[in-house]
Every structure is written in C-alpha cells, then in structure tokens.
N, C-alpha and C positions, 0 to 999 in steps of 0.2 A: 228664595223661593216666594210667588206670591200663593196661597193657596187657600184666602179669604174669596169667599166664592163675591161676592160682591165688586173683586179686581177684574173688569174686562179691558176688554180691546177694544177699537172699533176699528176695523183698514182702510172702512168707506166712511169719511167725515160728515156727522151727521151737522158740522157748522161750518160751511163751507167760506170760503173768503174771507174778507180782513174787515168787513164790517160790521157792527154788531149795536145792542143794545143789549142795555144792564137795567132790570127791572124792579122800581121795589126794593131796593138797598138802606142798610146806612152807611153813607161818607163817611169816611175816614180820614176831616180836610192837612192839610198843608199847618194849620194852624192849631190843631188838635180836633177841633171840633167834631161833634157829627150831627150827619143832622137826615133826614127821610128824604131819600129821593132816585132817577134813572139816573142812566149816563150813558152818552150816545159814541160810538168808534164810527169813525170813517177809515179806512187808506192806514186801520194799526194804530193812528191815534186818537185821543181823546176828542170828541168834535164839540163834543154839548157837555155842562151836568143841572140837572135843576130841579128842583121838587114837582114843577106840573110838567114837565116834558113831556112830549105828544108824540105816540107810539110810530114807530115809523114801520108801515106795512111793509114794507121792502126788504129789509132788514133782520136779519135772524136775532130770536131773543134768547138771552138767557136769563129765565126767573130767580132773580135773589131772596123771594120770603119774608123777606126783613134782614137779613143778615147784613155782617156787617163785612162791606167793598176799603179796602184795600189798597195799598202799591201792591204788587209783585218783590217779593225778597229777592236783593243781590246778595249773594255767601259767596264773599271777597276771597276765600281761600278755601279749594277743595285739593284730594289729590282723585282722579277718574285713574288713575289705572292705564289709560290706552293711550300709546300702546306697548306692549309686551309685555302688561300684567294683569290679563285680560281676564283671567282666571279669577282675580279677584272683584274685576266691575270691568265696565264698556261704559263706553260715552253713553249706549242707547239705554241701556240699565240704569246708568249716574242719573242722567236727564231725565226717564221716566219716575224718579226715585223724586228729585227733583220738584215736578209739575205735582208730587203726592202730596207735598212737601209746601207747595205756594212760593217754590222759590222757581223765579224768571229769567236768572240770571248768577252766573258761578263766573269768577278767576279761578283756572285752575294749574297748578305746581308744576316745576321743571323734572319731579322726578322719576319718568316713567322712562322704558326702556325700548329705541335710544333716549336719554336726557336731552332735553331742549334747551341749546345750551351754544344751537346755533341759527341764523332765516331759515336751512332749509327745515330743519325741525321742528320748529317755530309754524313755517308755510305746514308741512303735512302738519300737523295736529289741524292748522286751523280747516285745509283739505277737509279732514274727515269729519271734524264738526257741521261741517256747510253741506256735508253729505246728508249726518243722523244724530245734529242733539237736535231735543224737542225744546228745549228751550237757548237764549241768548248767551255767547260764550265769550272769554278772553283767555287770554294765557299768558303766564310770565316765563322768562326768559332768565336758566337759572348762570350764575356765575360759576367758574371754574376755581376750585379751590387751588390751582398750580397756576393761575394768569393770563393759560390759555388760547381764551377765550373773551381776552378785551375791547378785542376792536367791533365784536356782537354786541356788545354792553355800548360801544357811545348814540349818542342822538341820532345820529341818522341811521347806522343800522337798527334798532331799537325799532324809530318809527318806520322803518321800510315794510316791516312786519306786522306789526301795530301790539305790539306787547304790551301789558298792561303797566308791567312794573319787570325789577330785577329781585329777583330770588337770591336771599344766601346764606344756606346755610353757617353760621356760626360755630353752630356743633350740631354732632347726631349725622350730620351727613352723611353722606353712602359714595363711596367712591369716587368721582373729578368733583361731584359737586358738594363735597366735606371743605367747606372756606375758611376753615382755622388760621391761617397764617398771617396774624398782623401787618406782616406784607404786603403781602396779597387783597384782606380788606380796605390797606387805605388807597388801593391802586383800582377797584373798585369804588370806591368812593368818590372817586376822582378822575371816572371817566364817564362821561356825561350827565345828562339832565333827570334823566327816568325815575322818577319814587323805583327806590331798594329798602323792598321788607324781609323783613330781616326773621329768620328763627336765633334768637336770642339764648343760646346755651355756649357756657364759658367749655371745651371742648377738653383743655386742657384739662378742668380742675375732673371732670365726669372721668378722665380715664386715669388722675391720679388716684380718686375714690372707688373705682371700678377695683380698680390691683387693690386694692388694698379692703376691702372691704366683701369680692366675693373670693371664698377659699377654688383654688383649683378642684373639680369633682364634685363640686355641693349642687345641690339646686333645692338655691333658698325662697325665702316664700317668696309673690311679688311686689310685694308692701316694697319689699327690699330698693325695687327702679326709683321709688321717691325718695331714696335716704342718697344713692347712689348721684342721683341728680337733681343734688338738692336746692334748697331757695339761693344757695349763693354763688349756683355758676348759672343762673339767670339772671342777678342780677347785676354779677363781674361784668356779663354779654350785653346786658342793655344798657350798662352805660358806657360801656363801650360806644357802641352802638352811635349814641347820645355825642360822648364827640366826636368822631368821625363826620355824623353828621353837622353839627357844628362847626368843625374848622372848615368844609368844604362847601358848605351850604347848602344841602343837599335834604331834595324831604324823603323822611324814613317816617317807615311804618310798621311798629313793630308788631311780631303778629302774637297769637295765642300767650297774651301775658297772663299767668300762671300764682303769681305772689302778691300776699300782700305792699312788702318789700321792695318792691319792682312798684308796685300802685306809690306809693308814697313819696318815694322817689321820683316819680315824676309829676306829683302831685306837685316841691317846686322847682320841679327839673326839664319842665316838659318845654323848650324851643316851639314858636308858631309854626317848623317844618315840620313839626312828628305828632304822627301819630298813631293806633293802638288802638287795638283790639282786642272781644273777650269771647273766648267760646264757654254756652249753656251746660257743655263737661262740668266748665272750672268754674263757673257758679253755682251747681245744684249738686254736683259731687266728689265729694273729700275720700282719704284716704284708707274710710269706713266702709268703701263701695270693695277694696278687695275682699273684706269678708262675702262676698256677694257672686262677685263679680271672677275672684281671681286673678290670671293672666287677660279678661277681657276690656277689664280698668285699664289698664299699663296703655300709655301715650306717650309722648314729647311735645312738649315739654309731662312733666308726669301731674297726678295730682296730689294736690296738696292735704291744708287743714282745714276745720271747719271755720277758724279765725281768719284762714284767705279767705275762704267763700264770702264772707261778713265785707271786708277791708276791699276786693274787686267788686262788687253790687256797691258798696257805696263809692268809689272812686269811676262807675261807668253813670252811678242815677245825676254826680256832680258833674262830669262832662268830662274826669281826666282820663276814661278810656273813651272812644269816642265810638264804637261801631261790634255788632256784633259779627261772629266768622263763626263756620262749625268747624274747620278742620278736616270734615267725613276723609278718614283714609281705614277705606273696609281690608279689612280678611280677612279670607274663609274662614268657621269655622273653626276648622281640624291646626288651621293654623295656632289659631288662637290658643288652641285648645293643649300647646305644646308649654311644658313648666318652662320657667323663668330660671337662667335670660335665652331662653332658646325661644321665644315664644316674640312674633314683631309685633310693634309699637302701635297705636292708634285704630279708631275706632268711628263707624259710622253716625252722619248726622244731618244730613238736610229734609231729610222725611221727618224731622219727630223736633228739627231747634225753635220752628216759631209758634206748633202747640205746646212746647217749654214755656217759652216766653211770655206768652197769649193765657196762657195760666197761670204765671205770676204778675201779670197783670191781674186779672182779674181774680185775683188772692190778696191786691191790696200794695203789693212790693213796687211798681212803676205803676205806669199810662199806657193805654193802649197808646198814646200816639209815639210817650217812650221809644216802645215798641219800634211801631212803625220805623219811625227815624234814626233808631240802632241799625235797623235790617234793611231798609231801602235806601231814606233821602242820605242818611250819614255817607255809607260805603259809594254812592253813586257820586257823592262831591267829593271824596277823597280820592278820588282815579279817575273823575274828569270823564263819570259818564255823560254827557246828553238829554237832556229828554225824559230821563229815568226815576224812581225812587220817590213822584206827587202823586198824586188826583189832582192833574190841574191841564185844564180844554190847553193843547197844544201840544202833552207831554203824551210818551207814547201809553198806550191802555196794555199794559204791562198788569194785570191786575191778580189780587187773590179775594176770592168771596168767603170767610168764616163764618164760623159753628160756637158761637160761645153762649151755647145750652148746652147743648149736649154731651157726658161724660163719656171716653169712653178708653177703653184700658189700652196702654199698649202691647203688642203681642210680637215674637221674633214672626211667627208665622203667617205675618200683613206687612212682614216686608219685601220695598218691589227691590231695593239696593241686592246684587246680586248674592251678598256676603248672608243675608238671612239671618241678622238678627241684628240683633241692635242694647244697647243699653243700661236702655229706658225701662226695660219688658217687664211687665207687672204694672206701671209708674200710670195713675189715671190724668187726664188730661181734655181740659176744653180748644179749642181752635182750632180745629182741622177743619184743615181748606174740604168746603164742597164743591169748588173747581177751581181754574188755574189758568189764564188766560194769558195771550202770549202774543202781543201785536196784534189781539184783535184774533187770534184764533183761541178758537178753547179749546186746551188741548188735556185736563183733566175735570171731569163731569159727574161727582156724584156715585164714585166708583171705575168709572169708564173710560179712558185712554185712546186719544186720539190720535194716532198711529201717524194722520198727514200733518201734524203739527212739529214745524220747525221754527228754530228760532235762524237769528243774523248776529254776524260777529259785532260785539260792542265794538263802541270806539272812544277813544280816550283824545281829551282835551289836554294842550298842551300844559 
C-alpha cells in the first residue's frame, strides 16, 4: 500500500490531450550522446527535438529542470496476476507501479486464472487492459503441457489476437502450463512462427533433486531453493531450447537468464534467431540475500552466486545478453512469510528496475546509453514493436524524465504495487523517475498519478 504522502492521484487530468512540450532537459539520443534541449509532442508522437525549439503557446508544458529525458522502459516479462489472482496485483495497481518506475509498456505472462491459452482468454485480457491499463500492454499466449492448444499457437491464431509471443514453461510451470514433455515441446516449436519465450529449467532434474534434498515434514532454510533448482537444471533446459530453435529455425527468447554457465554457453552457441534477457535481481542479488530476506528472496529461477552475478554482467555488457526484464511477480507479504518450501516464488520489480540500473551506470558499471538500449530499444527490436524505444522524430512519445542527482532510499512503504514490499528495501538509489509520459500524456509527475492516463495495445511486426 502507498503510505508516502507525496504520492497522490489526480482524477481530473492536469495534462489534457496528447500534445506536449518537454522543456529544458538533457536528451539521451539513440547514439548515446546527450544534449540540452526541448522536445515537442503532437498527437502522441515526437514531432520535433531541438536545442532552440520555440515555445508553443497552445501546448501544455512539462518542465524538465535539466533532468535526463530517456525513452520509456519496455518491460518484456511481467506477471500482473489479472485475472484470478488480484489479491496479489491487478492491471490498475501494476500499471500505476509501471508509471512510478518509468515503464511505459509491458508484456504480460499467461499464468493467470484462467490461464491465457486460447484466443478467448487473450482477448479478455486485451479488453481489460484497454479499459484500465495506464501504460501500453501486450500479452503472451501459453503453451499447454498436454499439447491441447496447438491450434491456438498457429501463426494465424496468434496474429488475430496480437499475442506478443508464445510462452513455454519448460520447468516450474503449474497445471496446464507445465510444458516439460519433450514431445510436446517439439510440437510447439514446430507450430507457427511466433517468437517462443521459454522459462528454461529442467523439470525432471528439479523433481529428482526435490525428492532427494527435501525430507518429508522438515522446513529447510530458504536457500535450499537454489540447491534444488540448481545451475545444471537451468543449463539443461537452455541447451534443449537452443536445440529445438535450431532444428525448427524458430525465434527463441530465453527468459531471465540466471547462471554464468548458461551465459558462457550462449557466448559460443547463440545463433542469430536467439535472444535472451536478465533481471536486475540476478545481476545484483545472490544467495547471500536469503540471510536478509528469507523467502522474499525466493524466485524462479533462483538467485545464484556472486560469481554468477559477475558473469551475467559481463555477458550483458558484451551483448551476449540482449535486454533487461523485471519478471515482476508479486505475492502478498503474508504469502512470502511462509517457510520454505511453502512460500511462493517471485518478487516485484517494475518500480525499482530503472533506478537500480541507472545507479549502476552512475557507479561506472555501464553507460546511460547501455541502460536505455537494454531497457527500451532492444525489447522493442526483439518483439518487433514499431516506433518505440528511441528519442527520435516520428517515434511514439513514451518518455521518462529521471533525476540522476537525488539519492533516495528504497522503502516498502513507498511501493505502489499491491504487494507492498520490495527486495531492495534499504538500498540507496539515484535515477528515480520525475515524470513518465505515455503517448504524450503525463501519467506520473513528481509524486502525482494522472488517473485519466491510458495506454494502448502494442503492435508486433512479424
């Protein structure tokens, strides 16, 4: 819940229309350069960028105060729990959290209730998002583990519903979404031509290790999670996904890479049709976090070692890893307080990902241009989202204005997500969004939310 008095809601929009001028900012351009200037938005698109852009008397002004203006973040992996699990999160609270974190578009996963495994369920999500989502949206369709929805994964079916891709849980899936059968995996890769995004963990190895390491009736320490779902479980599934992608010539995106051995394997075995991502959690947290966070540190795939942090960072900087995703997967504080193995896996991330990465840039681990490429331009390129992820004339005016000077402490009490907590509580970060703009509408500015802000359905080029 939001307890910070600086966070307010404005039901009568002080930012009407989709025309806007953003004045007195430092512009982060696509080539990585920064330049002082102004930006004009007309009808939701960037119409002009210039150092001496004349003031438009008929256009509302967002005063930049010299802060850095970047393209809005596109988060290519979130779990927003709507429908069916809205006690944890819903599209309203989640998209508000996106605004606070500078996220102007998201791609949401199919493990809701009901699961998004057919065109009707996909359309229901699209209709719900059109009514309430404060930022742009897209949705995955899930592959059923019994192969029963192959007809819904064909090129024609996914195009009609504008799915951003097909999600396959190779491991740790639940119910119909557990797709660990090699024969069904083969069939999914052979069906249609939409990008397939995989949760790459080997289910059989996980089950065997769970049986061997968990004694009935015991409550092991939370870090046992990283032993059960070990590095080999991840590597086995990643190798299998690569094999399937190569055999069928299918576009593959490996979600939330977590291990150094996967990164090093991809360094020499990554074909052109394969991309991958990493989360801030896997870059910045490791197994030592269990001591501080307990089961709040539990996620799938699990946190690894400090060495893995370093290898993942290097792979990201070298371009082996293509982009950043949050894997925002909130659960209530009460659910996360359960002992292992009864606590659910997952943690929130859309509010903190950009400040976390910008803080790393300011510390010298990467550049501001790197962060923008990993969090805006590359997700748009990977999923074929046109006119997004760049500050260029003609692109959509999805923007985030960030403060790189003011240090703020992360607090659970400031979290907008319905879950009300963050694994990064106590961290001191810069790069917090001052304002977030969605197609020319200021959805968040200096602690205030514009409840009239709405995103649009993302389009995906073939």
